[in-house]
C-alpha positions as CSV (number, residue, x, y, z in Angstrom):
1,M,124.2,156.4,85.9
2,R,120.6,155.7,87.0
3,R,118.0,156.7,84.4
4,A,115.0,154.5,84.8
5,M,112.7,157.5,84.9
6,L,114.0,158.8,81.6
7,F,112.3,156.0,79.7
8,T,109.0,157.7,78.9
9,A,110.6,161.2,78.5
10,V,112.9,160.4,75.6
11,I,110.3,158.5,73.6
12,L,107.4,161.0,74.3
13,G,105.0,161.1,71.5
14,L,106.4,158.0,69.7
15,V,103.5,155.7,70.8
16,S,99.9,156.2,71.7
17,S,99.2,155.8,75.4
18,L,97.0,153.2,76.9
19,R,95.3,153.3,80.3
20,A,97.6,154.4,83.2
21,Q,96.1,151.5,85.3
22,E,98.1,148.3,84.7
23,P,95.7,145.6,83.3
24,E,95.3,142.3,85.1
25,L,97.2,139.4,83.6
26,D,94.2,137.7,82.0
27,E,93.0,141.1,80.7
28,T,96.4,141.8,79.2
29,R,96.4,138.4,77.5
30,R,92.9,139.0,76.0
31,H,94.0,142.4,74.8
32,L,97.2,141.1,73.2
33,N,95.3,138.2,71.5
34,A,92.9,140.7,70.0
35,M,95.6,143.0,68.9
36,Q,97.6,140.1,67.3
37,Q,94.5,139.2,65.1
38,R,94.3,142.7,63.9
39,L,98.1,142.9,63.2
40,D,97.7,140.0,61.0
41,D,94.7,141.3,59.1
42,P,95.9,142.7,55.6
43,T,92.6,144.5,55.1
44,I,93.5,147.0,57.9
45,D,95.6,150.0,56.7
46,L,99.3,149.4,57.4
47,G,99.6,152.7,59.3
48,V,96.9,151.6,61.6
49,R,98.5,148.3,62.2
50,T,101.9,150.0,62.9
51,D,100.2,151.9,65.7
52,L,98.6,148.8,66.9
53,A,102.0,147.0,66.9
54,L,103.6,149.8,68.9
55,E,100.6,149.9,71.3
56,T,100.8,146.1,71.9
57,A,104.5,146.3,72.5
58,A,103.9,149.2,74.9
59,T,101.3,147.1,76.8
60,L,104.0,144.4,77.2
61,D,106.4,147.0,78.4
62,R,104.1,148.3,81.0
63,S,103.4,144.8,82.2
64,A,107.2,144.2,82.3
65,R,107.9,147.3,84.4
66,A,105.1,146.3,86.8
67,E,106.4,142.8,87.3
68,P,108.3,142.2,90.6
69,K,110.3,139.2,89.3
70,L,113.2,139.9,87.0
71,D,112.7,136.8,84.8
72,D,109.0,137.8,84.2
73,K,110.1,141.3,83.3
74,V,112.6,139.9,80.7
75,T,110.1,137.5,79.3
76,R,107.7,140.4,78.5
77,W,110.3,142.6,77.0
78,N,111.5,139.7,74.9
79,A,107.9,139.2,73.7
80,A,107.6,142.9,72.9
81,V,110.8,142.8,70.8
82,G,109.7,139.6,69.1
83,L,106.3,141.1,68.2
84,L,108.0,144.2,66.6
85,D,110.5,142.1,64.8
86,E,107.9,139.8,63.4
87,F,105.7,142.7,62.3
88,G,108.6,144.4,60.5
89,K,109.7,141.1,58.9
90,H,106.2,140.6,57.4
91,N,106.0,144.2,56.3
92,A,109.3,144.7,54.5
93,E,108.4,148.1,53.0
94,L,107.2,149.5,56.3
95,P,107.5,153.4,56.2
96,R,108.0,153.6,60.0
97,K,110.6,150.9,60.3
98,R,113.1,153.1,62.2
99,E,110.4,153.9,64.7
100,L,109.8,150.2,65.4
101,G,113.6,149.6,65.4
102,L,114.0,152.3,68.1
103,Q,111.3,150.7,70.3
104,S,112.8,147.2,70.1
105,A,116.3,148.6,71.0
106,V,114.7,150.6,73.9
107,Y,113.2,147.3,75.2
108,R,116.6,145.5,74.9
109,W,118.1,148.5,76.8
110,A,115.4,148.2,79.5
111,T,116.4,144.5,79.8
112,A,120.0,145.5,80.3
113,R,119.1,148.1,82.9
114,A,117.0,145.6,84.8
115,W,120.0,143.2,85.0
116,H,122.2,146.1,85.9
117,D,120.0,147.0,88.9
118,H,119.7,143.3,89.8
119,H,123.5,143.0,89.9
120,A,123.8,146.1,92.1
121,L,121.5,144.5,94.7
122,F,122.8,140.9,94.1
123,P,126.4,141.1,93.1
124,A,127.0,137.5,93.6
125,D,124.6,136.5,90.9
126,S,127.0,135.4,88.1
127,R,124.4,135.7,85.4
128,A,123.8,139.4,85.7
129,V,126.8,140.9,83.9
130,A,126.6,138.5,81.0
131,E,122.9,139.1,80.5
132,E,123.4,142.9,80.7
133,T,126.2,142.7,78.2
134,A,124.2,140.7,75.8
135,A,121.2,143.0,76.0
136,L,123.3,146.1,75.5
137,D,125.1,144.6,72.5
138,D,121.8,143.7,70.9
139,A,120.5,147.2,71.6
140,I,123.6,148.8,70.2
141,A,123.4,146.6,67.0
142,R,119.8,147.6,66.5
143,L,120.5,151.3,66.9
144,R,123.4,151.3,64.5
145,L,121.1,150.0,61.8
146,I,118.8,153.0,62.1
147,V,121.1,155.9,63.3
148,G,121.3,158.9,61.0
149,G,118.4,160.1,58.7
150,D,116.5,163.3,58.4
151,P,116.8,165.8,61.4
152,G,113.8,165.5,63.9
153,R,112.7,164.1,67.1
154,L,113.1,160.5,65.9
155,T,116.7,160.9,64.7
156,D,117.6,162.8,67.9
157,N,116.2,160.0,70.0
158,I,118.0,157.3,68.1
159,R,121.3,159.1,68.3
160,F,120.8,159.8,72.1
161,R,119.8,156.2,72.7
162,L,122.9,154.9,70.9
163,A,125.2,157.2,72.9
164,W,123.5,156.1,76.1
165,A,123.8,152.4,75.3
166,L,127.5,152.8,74.4
167,T,128.1,154.6,77.7
168,D,126.5,151.8,79.6
169,R,128.5,149.2,77.7
170,A,131.7,150.9,78.3
171,A,131.0,150.9,82.0
172,L,131.1,147.1,82.0
173,E,134.8,147.2,81.1
174,P,137.8,148.6,82.9
175,L,137.8,152.4,82.7
176,D,141.1,152.7,80.7
177,S,140.5,149.7,78.5
178,P,140.9,150.5,74.7
179,T,137.4,149.3,73.9
180,A,135.8,151.3,76.7
181,R,137.6,154.4,75.4
182,L,136.4,153.8,71.9
183,R,132.8,153.4,73.0
184,R,133.0,156.6,75.1
185,D,134.6,158.5,72.2
186,E,131.8,157.3,69.8
187,A,129.2,158.3,72.3
188,L,130.7,161.8,72.7
189,D,130.8,162.2,69.0
190,L,127.1,161.3,68.8
191,L,126.3,164.0,71.4
192,K,128.2,166.8,69.7
193,K,125.1,168.0,67.8
194,P,122.6,169.4,70.2
195,P,119.1,167.9,70.0
196,G,116.3,169.8,68.3
197,E,113.8,168.4,70.9
198,P,113.8,170.8,74.0
199,S,112.7,168.0,76.3
200,L,115.8,166.0,75.4
201,A,118.3,168.8,76.1
202,G,118.8,168.3,79.8
203,F,119.3,164.5,79.5
204,H,121.6,165.1,76.5
205,A,123.8,167.5,78.7
206,L,123.8,165.0,81.6
207,L,125.0,162.1,79.5
208,T,127.7,164.4,78.1
209,A,128.8,165.3,81.6
210,E,129.1,161.7,82.6
211,L,131.3,160.9,79.6
212,L,133.5,163.9,80.3
213,R,133.8,162.9,84.0
214,K,135.0,159.5,83.0
215,E,137.5,161.1,80.6
216,G,138.8,163.2,83.6
217,N,137.5,166.5,82.2
218,L,135.9,167.6,85.5
219,D,135.5,171.3,84.6
220,D,133.6,170.7,81.4
221,A,131.6,167.9,83.1
222,A,130.5,170.4,85.8
223,V,129.4,172.9,83.2
224,Q,127.3,170.2,81.5
225,V,125.6,169.3,84.8
226,A,124.8,172.8,85.5
227,A,123.3,173.1,82.0
228,A,121.2,169.9,82.6
229,A,119.9,171.3,85.9
230,K,118.8,174.6,84.1
231,A,117.2,172.9,81.1
232,A,113.6,173.6,80.3
233,T,112.9,170.0,81.1
234,P,115.7,169.0,83.6
235,P,116.4,165.4,84.4
236,P,115.1,164.2,87.8
237,D,117.2,165.2,90.8
238,A,118.3,161.6,91.4
239,E,119.8,161.5,87.9
240,I,121.7,164.7,88.4
241,L,123.2,163.5,91.7
242,D,124.5,160.4,89.9
243,V,126.8,162.6,87.9
244,L,127.3,165.6,90.1
245,I,128.4,163.9,93.4
246,P,131.2,161.8,91.8
247,I,132.6,165.0,90.3
248,L,132.5,166.7,93.7
249,L,134.1,163.7,95.4
250,V,137.1,163.7,93.0
251,R,137.5,167.4,93.8
252,R,137.3,166.5,97.5
253,G,134.2,168.7,97.8
254,F,132.7,166.5,100.6
255,T,130.8,169.3,102.2
256,E,129.4,170.5,98.8
257,A,128.4,166.9,98.0
258,R,126.5,166.6,101.3
259,K,124.7,169.9,100.6
260,A,123.8,168.8,97.2
261,A,122.3,165.5,98.4
262,D,120.4,167.2,101.1
263,A,119.0,169.8,98.7
264,M,117.7,167.4,96.1
265,T,114.2,166.0,95.9
266,I,114.9,162.4,96.6
267,S,113.7,159.9,99.2
268,D,115.2,159.6,102.6
269,P,116.8,156.2,101.9
270,E,118.4,157.6,98.8
271,K,119.8,160.5,100.8
272,D,121.1,158.1,103.4
273,L,122.8,156.1,100.7
274,W,124.4,159.1,99.2
275,R,125.6,160.3,102.6
276,L,127.2,156.9,103.2
277,R,129.0,157.0,99.8
278,I,130.3,160.5,100.6
279,D,131.4,159.5,104.1
280,L,133.2,156.5,102.6
281,A,135.0,158.7,100.1
282,E,136.1,161.1,102.8
283,W,137.2,158.3,105.0
284,K,139.5,156.9,102.3
285,D,140.8,160.4,101.5
286,A,141.7,161.2,105.1
287,S,145.3,160.4,106.1
288,G,147.8,161.3,108.8
289,D,147.5,161.5,112.5
290,A,145.4,164.6,112.4
291,A,142.8,162.7,110.3
292,Q,142.2,160.0,112.9
293,A,139.7,162.1,114.8
294,R,137.8,162.8,111.6
295,R,137.8,159.2,110.7
296,R,136.3,158.3,114.0
297,E,133.5,160.8,113.4
298,L,132.9,159.4,109.9
299,V,132.6,155.9,111.3
300,G,129.9,157.0,113.5
301,D,128.2,158.7,110.6
302,L,128.5,155.5,108.5
303,L,126.8,153.5,111.3
304,N,124.1,156.1,111.5
305,Q,123.3,155.8,107.8
306,V,123.3,152.0,108.0
307,Q,120.9,152.1,111.0
308,S,118.7,154.6,109.3
309,L,118.4,152.3,106.2
310,R,117.7,149.3,108.5
311,N,114.9,151.1,110.3
312,A,113.4,152.1,106.9
313,H,113.6,148.4,105.6
314,A,114.9,150.1,102.5
315,A,116.2,148.2,99.4
316,E,119.1,150.7,99.5
317,L,120.4,148.9,102.5
318,R,121.8,146.1,100.4
319,L,123.6,148.7,98.2
320,A,125.0,150.5,101.2
321,L,126.3,147.3,102.9
322,S,127.8,146.0,99.6
323,E,129.6,149.4,99.0
324,L,130.7,149.5,102.6
325,A,132.4,146.1,102.3
326,A,134.0,147.0,99.0
327,G,134.8,150.7,99.8
328,A,137.3,150.6,102.6
329,T,139.6,148.4,104.8
330,F,139.1,149.3,108.4
331,D,142.0,148.6,110.8
332,E,139.9,149.3,113.9
333,A,136.1,149.7,114.1
334,P,133.2,149.4,116.4
335,V,131.5,146.0,116.7
336,E,128.5,147.2,114.8
337,L,130.6,148.4,111.8
338,W,132.5,145.0,111.6
339,D,129.1,143.3,111.6
340,A,127.8,145.6,108.8
341,V,130.9,145.0,106.7
342,A,130.4,141.3,107.2
343,E,126.9,141.6,105.8
344,G,128.3,143.4,102.9
345,H,130.8,140.7,102.0
346,E,128.0,138.1,102.3
347,I,125.9,140.2,99.9
348,R,128.9,140.2,97.5
349,G,129.1,136.4,97.7
350,D,132.2,136.1,99.8
351,S,131.0,134.2,102.8
352,V,134.5,133.4,104.0
353,K,135.4,137.1,104.2
354,A,132.1,137.8,105.9
355,A,133.0,135.3,108.6
356,E,136.4,136.9,109.0
357,M,134.7,140.3,109.6
358,S,132.2,138.8,112.1
359,E,135.1,137.2,114.0
360,R,136.7,140.7,114.2
361,A,133.4,142.0,115.5
362,A,133.4,139.2,118.2
363,A,137.0,140.0,119.1
364,R,136.1,143.6,119.6
365,A,133.1,142.8,121.7
366,D,135.2,140.4,123.8
367,A,137.7,143.2,124.5
368,L,134.8,145.4,125.7
369,G,133.5,142.6,127.9
370,R,130.2,142.3,125.9
371,R,130.0,138.5,125.8
372,D,126.5,138.2,124.5
373,Q,127.3,140.6,121.6
374,A,130.5,138.6,120.9
375,A,128.4,135.4,120.8
376,S,125.9,136.9,118.3
377,S,128.8,137.9,116.0
378,R,130.4,134.5,116.3
379,L,127.0,132.9,115.5
380,R,126.9,135.0,112.3
381,A,130.5,133.9,111.5
382,G,129.5,130.3,111.9
383,G,126.5,130.9,109.6
384,F,128.7,132.4,107.0
385,L,131.1,129.6,107.1
386,F,128.2,127.1,106.9
387,Q,127.0,128.9,103.7
388,A,130.5,128.6,102.4
389,G,130.6,124.9,102.9
390,K,133.3,125.3,105.5
391,Y,131.6,122.9,108.0
392,T,134.6,122.0,110.1
393,N,135.5,125.6,110.5
394,A,131.9,126.5,111.3
395,D,131.8,123.8,114.0
396,A,135.0,125.2,115.7
397,V,133.6,128.8,115.7
398,L,130.2,127.7,117.0
399,E,131.8,125.6,119.7
400,K,133.1,128.8,121.3
401,V,129.5,130.1,121.5
402,V,127.9,126.8,122.8
403,S,130.5,126.3,125.5
404,D,130.3,129.8,126.8
405,R,127.6,130.0,129.6
406,E,127.4,133.7,129.3
407,A,126.7,133.7,125.6
408,G,123.1,134.7,126.0
409,P,120.3,133.9,123.5
410,A,122.8,133.1,120.7
411,R,124.0,130.0,122.5
412,A,120.9,127.8,121.7
413,R,120.9,128.9,118.1
414,A,124.6,128.2,117.7
415,G,124.1,124.7,119.1
416,L,121.5,123.8,116.5
417,L,123.6,125.3,113.7
418,Q,126.7,123.4,115.1
419,A,124.7,120.1,114.8
420,L,123.7,121.0,111.2
421,A,127.3,121.7,110.4
422,R,128.4,118.4,111.8
423,A,125.6,116.7,109.8
424,R,127.0,118.2,106.6
425,A,130.5,117.1,107.5
426,S,129.4,113.6,108.2
427,A,127.5,113.5,104.9
428,A,130.9,114.0,103.2
429,G,132.1,110.7,104.6
430,G,132.7,111.3,108.3
431,S,131.1,109.7,111.4
432,T,127.7,110.7,112.6
433,D,128.7,110.4,116.2
434,S,129.6,114.1,116.6
435,Y,126.4,115.1,114.9
436,E,124.4,112.8,117.3
437,H,126.3,114.2,120.3
438,A,125.5,117.8,119.3
439,L,121.8,117.1,119.0
440,E,121.7,115.2,122.3
441,R,123.5,118.2,123.9
442,Q,121.0,120.6,122.3
443,L,118.2,118.7,124.0
444,R,119.9,118.4,127.3
445,E,121.1,122.1,127.5
446,F,118.1,123.8,125.9
447,P,115.0,121.6,126.4
448,D,112.6,124.5,126.4
449,D,114.1,126.6,123.6
450,P,112.4,126.5,120.2
451,T,115.5,125.0,118.7
452,A,114.9,121.8,120.7
453,I,111.9,121.1,118.5
454,E,114.1,121.0,115.4
455,A,116.7,119.0,117.3
456,R,114.1,116.4,118.3
457,W,113.0,116.1,114.7
458,L,116.6,115.7,113.4
459,L,117.7,113.3,116.1
460,G,114.6,111.2,115.3
461,V,115.6,111.1,111.6
462,L,119.2,110.1,112.7
463,E,117.9,107.4,115.1
464,Q,115.7,106.0,112.4
465,S,118.5,105.8,109.9
466,K,120.5,103.8,112.4
467,G,117.7,101.3,112.9
468,R,116.7,102.6,116.4
469,T,113.0,103.0,115.6
470,D,111.7,103.0,119.1
471,R,113.9,106.0,120.0
472,A,112.9,107.8,116.8
473,L,109.3,107.4,117.6
474,E,109.8,108.6,121.1
475,L,111.4,111.8,119.8
476,W,108.9,112.5,117.1
477,K,105.9,112.0,119.3
478,S,107.3,114.6,121.7
479,V,107.3,117.4,119.0
480,P,104.4,119.8,120.2
481,L,101.2,120.2,118.2
482,G,101.9,123.9,117.5
483,S,105.2,123.3,115.8
484,S,105.8,123.6,112.1
485,R,107.5,120.2,112.4
486,W,104.6,118.5,114.0
487,I,103.0,117.1,110.8
488,Q,106.4,115.9,109.5
489,A,107.1,114.2,112.9
490,R,103.7,112.6,113.0
491,T,103.8,111.2,109.4
492,A,107.4,110.1,109.9
493,A,106.5,108.2,113.1
494,S,103.6,106.5,111.4
495,E,105.7,105.6,108.3
496,A,108.4,104.3,110.6
497,S,105.9,102.0,112.3
498,R,104.5,100.9,109.0
499,H,108.0,100.0,107.7
500,A,108.8,98.2,111.0
501,L,105.6,96.1,110.6
502,E,106.4,95.4,107.0
503,D,109.8,94.2,107.9
504,R,108.3,91.8,110.4
505,V,105.8,90.5,107.9
506,A,108.6,90.1,105.4
507,A,110.6,88.1,108.0
508,E,107.5,86.1,108.8
509,E,107.6,87.3,112.5
510,R,104.0,86.9,113.8
511,E,104.5,87.1,117.5
512,G,103.4,90.5,118.8
513,L,102.5,91.7,115.3
514,D,98.8,92.5,116.1
515,S,99.7,94.5,119.2
516,A,102.3,96.5,117.3
517,F,99.8,97.2,114.6
518,S,97.2,98.3,117.2
519,R,99.6,100.8,118.7
520,A,100.5,102.2,115.3
521,E,96.9,102.5,114.4
522,A,95.9,104.2,117.7
523,F,98.8,106.7,117.1
524,I,97.6,107.7,113.6
525,E,94.0,108.0,114.7
526,E,95.0,110.2,117.6
527,S,97.1,112.3,115.2
528,I,94.1,112.7,112.8
529,D,91.9,113.8,115.6
530,L,94.6,116.3,116.9
531,A,95.0,117.7,113.4
532,R,91.4,118.9,113.1
533,P,92.4,122.6,113.7
534,R,95.4,122.3,111.4
535,P,95.5,123.0,107.5
536,E,93.7,120.5,105.3
537,S,97.0,119.5,103.7
538,D,98.2,118.2,107.1
539,R,95.0,116.1,107.6
540,A,95.5,114.8,104.0
541,E,99.0,113.6,104.8
542,L,97.8,111.8,107.9
543,L,95.0,110.1,106.0
544,I,97.5,108.9,103.4
545,A,99.7,107.6,106.2
546,Q,96.6,105.8,107.7
547,S,95.8,104.2,104.4
548,R,99.3,103.0,103.9
549,L,99.5,101.6,107.5
550,N,96.2,99.6,106.8
551,L,97.8,98.1,103.7
552,V,100.4,96.2,105.7
553,P,99.7,92.5,104.9
554,I,98.4,90.1,107.6
555,V,97.4,92.8,110.1
556,G,96.1,95.7,108.0
557,K,92.5,96.6,107.3
558,P,92.1,97.2,103.5
559,A,88.5,98.6,104.0
560,T,89.9,101.2,106.4
561,A,92.7,102.0,103.9
562,R,90.1,102.4,101.1
563,D,87.9,104.7,103.3
564,A,90.9,106.9,104.3
565,T,91.9,107.4,100.6
566,D,88.3,108.2,99.6
567,R,88.1,110.8,102.3
568,C,91.5,112.3,101.3
569,L,90.6,112.4,97.6
570,T,87.7,114.8,98.5
571,M,90.2,117.4,99.8
572,N,92.2,120.2,98.1
573,L,95.4,118.2,97.6
574,T,98.9,118.9,96.2
575,A,99.8,116.9,93.0
576,S,102.0,114.6,95.2
577,Q,99.2,114.0,97.8
578,R,96.6,113.2,95.1
579,Y,99.1,110.8,93.4
580,R,100.0,109.0,96.6
581,A,96.4,108.7,97.7
582,R,95.4,107.1,94.3
583,L,98.2,104.7,94.5
584,A,97.1,103.7,98.0
585,R,93.5,103.3,96.8
586,M,94.6,101.1,94.0
587,I,96.5,98.8,96.4
588,A,93.5,98.8,98.8
589,M,91.2,97.6,96.0
590,A,93.5,94.7,95.2
591,A,93.8,93.9,99.0
592,Q,89.9,93.8,99.1
593,G,89.8,91.3,96.3
594,R,88.5,93.9,93.8
595,Y,91.2,92.9,91.4
596,V,89.6,94.1,88.1
597,E,89.2,97.6,89.5
598,A,92.8,97.6,90.8
599,E,94.1,96.4,87.4
600,R,92.0,99.0,85.6
601,E,93.6,101.8,87.8
602,A,97.1,100.3,87.2
603,Q,96.4,100.3,83.4
604,Q,95.3,104.0,83.5
605,H,98.3,104.9,85.6
606,P,100.2,106.8,82.8
607,H,97.3,109.3,82.7
608,W,97.4,110.1,86.4
609,V,101.1,109.6,87.3
610,D,103.0,112.4,89.0
611,P,106.5,112.2,87.3
612,S,108.1,114.2,90.1
613,D,107.1,111.8,92.9
614,R,109.3,108.9,92.1
615,A,109.7,108.1,95.8
616,G,105.9,107.7,96.3
617,L,105.8,105.4,93.2
618,L,108.7,103.2,94.4
619,D,107.2,102.9,97.9
620,A,103.8,101.8,96.4
621,V,105.5,99.2,94.1
622,R,107.4,97.8,97.1
623,Q,104.1,97.6,99.0
624,I,102.4,95.7,96.2
625,D,105.4,93.3,96.1
626,L,105.1,92.7,99.9
627,N,101.4,92.0,99.6
628,A,102.0,89.5,96.8
629,A,104.8,87.8,98.7
630,A,102.8,87.6,102.0
631,S,99.7,86.1,100.3
632,E,98.9,82.7,101.6
633,T,97.1,81.5,98.6
634,D,97.9,81.5,94.9
635,L,95.1,83.7,93.6
636,P,95.9,87.0,95.4
637,Q,99.5,86.5,94.7
638,R,99.0,86.2,91.0
639,R,96.6,89.1,91.0
640,F,98.9,91.4,92.9
641,G,101.6,90.3,90.4
642,Q,99.3,91.4,87.6
643,V,98.8,94.8,89.2
644,A,102.5,95.3,89.6
645,R,103.2,94.2,86.1
646,M,100.6,96.6,84.5
647,L,101.9,99.4,86.7
648,I,105.6,99.0,85.9
649,Q,105.8,97.9,82.3
650,P,104.8,101.2,80.8
651,L,107.1,103.1,83.1
652,L,110.1,101.2,81.7
653,Q,109.4,102.6,78.3
654,D,110.3,106.1,79.5
655,P,113.8,106.9,78.2
656,S,114.2,109.7,80.8
657,L,113.8,107.3,83.8
658,A,116.6,107.6,86.2
659,D,119.1,104.6,86.2
660,D,118.5,103.7,89.8
661,L,114.7,103.8,89.5
662,R,114.9,101.8,86.2
663,N,117.1,99.2,88.0
664,E,114.7,98.5,90.9
665,L,111.5,98.7,88.7
666,T,113.1,96.0,86.4
667,F,113.7,93.9,89.4
668,R,110.2,94.4,90.8
669,L,108.7,93.6,87.3
670,A,110.7,90.3,87.4
671,R,109.3,89.5,90.8
672,A,105.8,90.3,89.6
673,M,106.3,87.7,86.8
674,L,107.5,85.2,89.4
675,F,104.3,85.8,91.5
676,Q,102.4,85.0,88.3
677,G,104.3,81.8,87.8
678,D,106.1,83.0,84.7
679,A,109.7,82.2,85.7
680,Q,110.9,82.3,82.0
681,A,109.7,85.8,81.5
682,A,111.3,86.8,84.8
683,Q,114.5,85.3,83.8
684,T,114.4,87.2,80.4
685,T,113.7,90.5,82.2
686,L,116.7,90.0,84.6
687,Q,119.0,89.2,81.7
688,N,121.9,91.7,81.7
689,W,120.5,93.1,85.0
690,S,122.6,93.5,88.1
691,P,121.5,94.8,91.6
692,T,121.9,98.6,92.0
693,T,124.8,99.6,94.3
694,N,122.6,102.4,95.8
695,R,119.9,100.1,97.2
696,V,121.4,97.7,99.7
697,D,119.0,97.7,102.6
698,D,117.9,94.4,104.1
699,R,114.4,94.5,102.7
700,F,115.9,94.8,99.1
701,L,118.4,92.1,99.8
702,K,115.8,89.7,101.2
703,D,113.6,90.2,98.2
704,L,116.6,89.6,96.0
705,A,117.5,86.4,97.7
706,D,113.8,85.3,97.5
707,A,113.8,86.0,93.7
708,Y,117.0,83.9,93.2
709,F,115.3,81.1,95.3
710,R,112.2,81.2,93.0
711,L,114.5,81.1,89.9
712,E,116.5,78.2,91.5
713,A,119.6,80.3,91.3
714,N,120.8,79.0,94.7
715,E,124.4,80.0,94.3
716,L,123.4,83.6,93.8
717,A,121.0,83.3,96.8
718,I,124.0,82.2,98.9
719,D,125.9,85.3,98.0
720,V,123.0,87.5,98.9
721,E,122.3,85.8,102.2
722,R,126.0,86.0,103.2
723,L,125.9,89.7,102.5
724,R,122.8,90.1,104.6
725,I,124.5,88.3,107.5
726,K,127.5,90.5,107.2
727,K,125.5,93.7,107.3
728,L,123.0,92.7,110.0
729,A,123.3,92.8,113.8
730,A,123.9,89.3,115.2
731,G,120.9,88.0,117.0
732,S,118.4,90.4,115.3
733,P,115.4,88.8,113.7
734,P,116.5,89.6,110.1
735,W,120.0,88.0,111.0
736,F,118.2,84.8,112.0
737,D,116.2,85.0,108.7
738,A,119.3,85.4,106.7
739,R,121.1,82.5,108.5
740,Y,118.0,80.3,107.7
741,G,118.0,81.4,104.1
742,L,121.7,80.5,103.7
743,A,121.2,77.1,105.3
744,L,118.2,76.5,102.9
745,A,120.3,77.5,99.9
746,Y,123.0,75.0,101.0
747,Y,120.4,72.3,101.4
748,R,118.9,73.0,97.9
749,L,122.4,72.7,96.4
750,G,123.0,69.4,98.2
751,R,125.5,70.9,100.6
752,R,123.9,69.2,103.5
753,K,126.9,69.2,105.8
754,D,127.3,73.0,105.3
755,A,123.6,73.5,106.1
756,Q,123.8,71.2,109.2
757,Q,126.9,73.0,110.5
758,L,125.3,76.4,110.0
759,I,122.2,75.4,111.9
760,E,124.1,73.8,114.8
761,G,126.5,76.8,115.0
762,T,123.5,79.1,115.2
763,A,121.9,77.0,117.9
764,I,125.1,76.9,120.0
765,L,125.1,80.7,120.2
766,H,121.4,81.2,120.2
767,P,119.5,78.0,121.5
768,E,116.1,79.6,120.8
769,L,117.1,80.1,117.1
770,G,115.2,83.4,116.9
771,G,112.0,82.1,118.4
772,G,108.6,82.0,116.8
773,R,108.1,81.0,113.2
774,I,111.8,81.3,112.3
775,R,112.6,78.8,115.0
776,E,110.0,76.4,113.5
777,K,111.6,76.8,110.1
778,F,115.0,76.0,111.4
779,I,113.7,72.9,113.1
780,R,111.9,71.6,110.1
781,L,115.0,72.1,107.9
782,R,117.1,70.3,110.5
783,Q,114.6,67.5,110.4
784,R,114.8,67.3,106.7
785,L,118.5,67.3,106.8
786,G,118.4,64.4,109.4
787,S,116.0,62.4,107.3
788,T,118.3,62.5,104.3
789,Q,121.5,61.4,106.0
């Protein structure tokens, strides 16, 4: 029974009213702070302070009812209850304690009603019933403490409120359960005595009618409804309908029910919802061959009500669709009704059932030769299965749409959703080949459809993950400027170029490095220029990317990096953007030789760290590590090591640090110590440490092998280099680097023959030995091996 409008009527006169206009949040806060000071002032008369307590709670109540978000509503009602409880606790002899007790119970009941309404709209939210139950139990417990007393308005209200709360609580249990019956019996007993307050009589009669209806006493219930409607202060029409129409439906008075709904002063969406409920009840009641024609009429009416609610964008649409799904099982129905029932099942949280209904809609559309409509229904079925985590099933349904050349506009959207379903399936352990095939087909079949933009972005991400950076860059660069994915594509392309350059620096590949950097630099500068009309946050992302690009050792321009971060930090940034910009600025200062400033920033890092951006932190730590490793003289290597050390050590004191992050930061700290020449401290740091199993890319493994070399742990270096060779593509630059590292480890252990054989074997398959500097390193090592024989 819906009684949200009853709230002020049943407590009329209990509290002083404040302004009808809801105060702004800051004004409310100031008002409440001022009120609280007065509530705590013992020099003010207790009666005055009681009024103030009720007024303050009423302010919170009005604020709660004006709040659109449920959690904020509940927070404010909880604050009102807490305030009244605290005031009563500190004033044990309070004469008006029952009044405060009623108000606190009312706020708990209001909380329960809010959860009840939320559950009606969102039946899949598992919290709702438990929260409503807890709030009602608390309200009932509070009201039991104050029920009884001298006759009068307050006593009538308490008794009525308790009956109401008991009725609502009974409704949360099966109708015939013993506890539900006991609660309804207690509520009826409380309502036996008529209220002395005339304004309460109509509500009193209506609640009695509802209880009698649930007990099956329809005649007496109807009498009470009539009495409620004729009361001096009748309940709102909407409240009367909540009790009257269920009585008429049980009596099969469908025509009378429709007349009652049409005659009442309620909104058009409310009338449509009642008409749908009446049609559903009559549809279920109809039976036999003669009823089939009537059922067909009713199906048409049901669709009319649903369409009317859609056109009105009414909240009642969710209620209508949910009740339609739960209210009847249709053997045959029009396409539109199956689609509506599917939506209802989705609202109720059963996406698999929703998909089944959408498939029925598609089958019906196919039978009528409406291929495009069938495709739309199958697209919805695929979406429902995707929501349910049934990715393989979704793939199969969506394939029917994508492979149908007459599927219409749904075909392109189905293709993208199919790709996403395959991506989720591959994430569970399958191959990414089918995902890649779906994305490639999307670009081939629908190159001009908006879904192709998303496909380009996703395929770029996939190509990058497979190490095909050039193809990823090509896809990302083709994302148009007006797309919402443009900034992501541009920054991803810049970051991919940066990482590729860093990998080459780490592998000591110098050939073509300058030209690759120039191309990456030109791309990011072009992107910044194109981004001028776009939001400031987009330009900030590109400036951060420009700064990070210019921090690549050997080819980067630290002054440009510093300038980019300085420009960025003048903008209105998100917390993550500001954090990443400051990290880049710190690295730029070190790269410029301004070591003291960089170390000071690292020392102050705990005061400006963004704990939520662990990825940005780790990326910066790795970049510092690379700058140190690539330094050609001892001084910058030591100073970069000091910056890393000052940055990392305080972080490791945080007990909440995730295990994976702690693992790599410990490793990077040990490397920082090695860069400073403190091998003993590094060895102590790595005591009881083992490499994380989640971080096995080649950059990490190369750094790990390098650390073992610096610690003269050559046996461990051999294991790492062998793992690198196993994981890398034969003939790739990192593969040659790993082969060289393995040969060097053999040499250092005195295993000259193994080293010689490894080099010769590599030269037989690849006479150029990787070319460039790696070839020179192989030749020098071979010369040393020859000189020691």
